[in-house]
N, C-alpha and C positions, 0 to 999 in steps of 0.2 A: 554611672557615677563618673566625669569626665575628669583624669588626671592631663592634660593638658590646657596649660595655662598659657594666656595672651604676654607673649613676652611685647616686652618697652623698653626703650630707651637706645642705646649704641653698647656693642659690642667690645670689646677687647680692641680686636683688628682693625675693626670699623674705627675708635678711638684711636691706635697707634697711628692709622695711614691718614685723618684728621689730624693729630698733631704735625705728621710732616709735613706736607702740604701746608700747613699752617704759616709750620720751620721754612719751610723752602722759600713762600712767599711775604715773610718776614727777611729773609737774606739780602730777597732778589729788593726788595725798600731800603732796608738800610744803604744796600751796594749802588743807588739811587737817586737818591737821596741831596750826598752832596753834589755829586755829577750837575743837579737840579740849581741847586743853593749854588751854583758858579758861573751859572747859564745868569739866573736873575740878577745877577751881582755885576755881569757884563752884558747886561740889559741896562741896568739904572748907569750907570759908568757913562754908558754909549750914549744917552740921552740928558743927561749932565753935563757931556763934553759939546752935543750935537745943539746942545740949549745955551751954551753959553749967545751974550751976544756978540761977542769979538769973536766967533769962530774963521764969517765968513773972510774978514782980514789976517787971519793969523796964516804960515805956511803950511803945508803935510807934513811937514816932520815935527812942526809945533805941536800939532792937531795929536800926530803918529804916539809924542813924549808927554803929553797932557794923560793921556788914555794909559801909555806903560806905568804911567806914576798911579793914577788912582788905581790899576790891576794891581800891581804890587802892595799898593797900602791894604790892600780889602784882599789880599793872600791868594790871593785869584790865580791855580795851574795848570789851566789850561790855556791858554794865554798871556805868553810875559817874553821879557828880550830874549830870552833863547828861540823862539817862534815865531815871533809879531813878523817876520818877515815872509812865511808862509801861511800864516794864518789870519794877518790885516790887512785892508787893500781901504788908503785914506783916498779918491778923487776931489779935484775943486774947478767947477764949471763955471762960469759966470756968474762970480760970489754967490756959488753954493758948493756947499761940504757934503760929500756925502762919507761915509763908514762901513765900511761890509768887514765887519766875520762872521771864517766861514773857520771850522776848528770839528777834531774830532777825538774822542775821549772816550780810550779803554779802558779796560778795569777788571779783576780779576775774579770769575764769580768761584768755582770748587773747578782744584783740578786744571783740568786745560780748558775748561771751559772762561769763554771772555763776556760783557757784557759789553756793549757798541754805541754811543751813541754821535751823531752830528749832527751841527748845527748850522746855523745858514742864517744869519745875523743883520742890519740895514740899516740907518736911519741915513737921515734930509736931510740941512736944515734948511 
């Protein structure tokens, strides 16, 4: 008679490793969700502003102010009044308006490790 049993399931060390991996993935996900939510808000705002029928008649400054007001109302931190000159560019050519936004978001992960996301968005009327 054999005293050997066939092992089934997960050992304790395997379970600890699985929990650690799932925990790390959860932390990364929880850090990235707000960044992408801001990105989606910026997409929506850009499309709303560019789809305004009067956008081609507005000045560049009016378009920028409209964007900034909407970004402020939606509580978007990535592009705001303090950094919009580096992040946002509005160009007008032949009654066509283009809004271009480029920004970078860094969020701390663990210790001195950071998650970095760069976004480059462009819409045309």
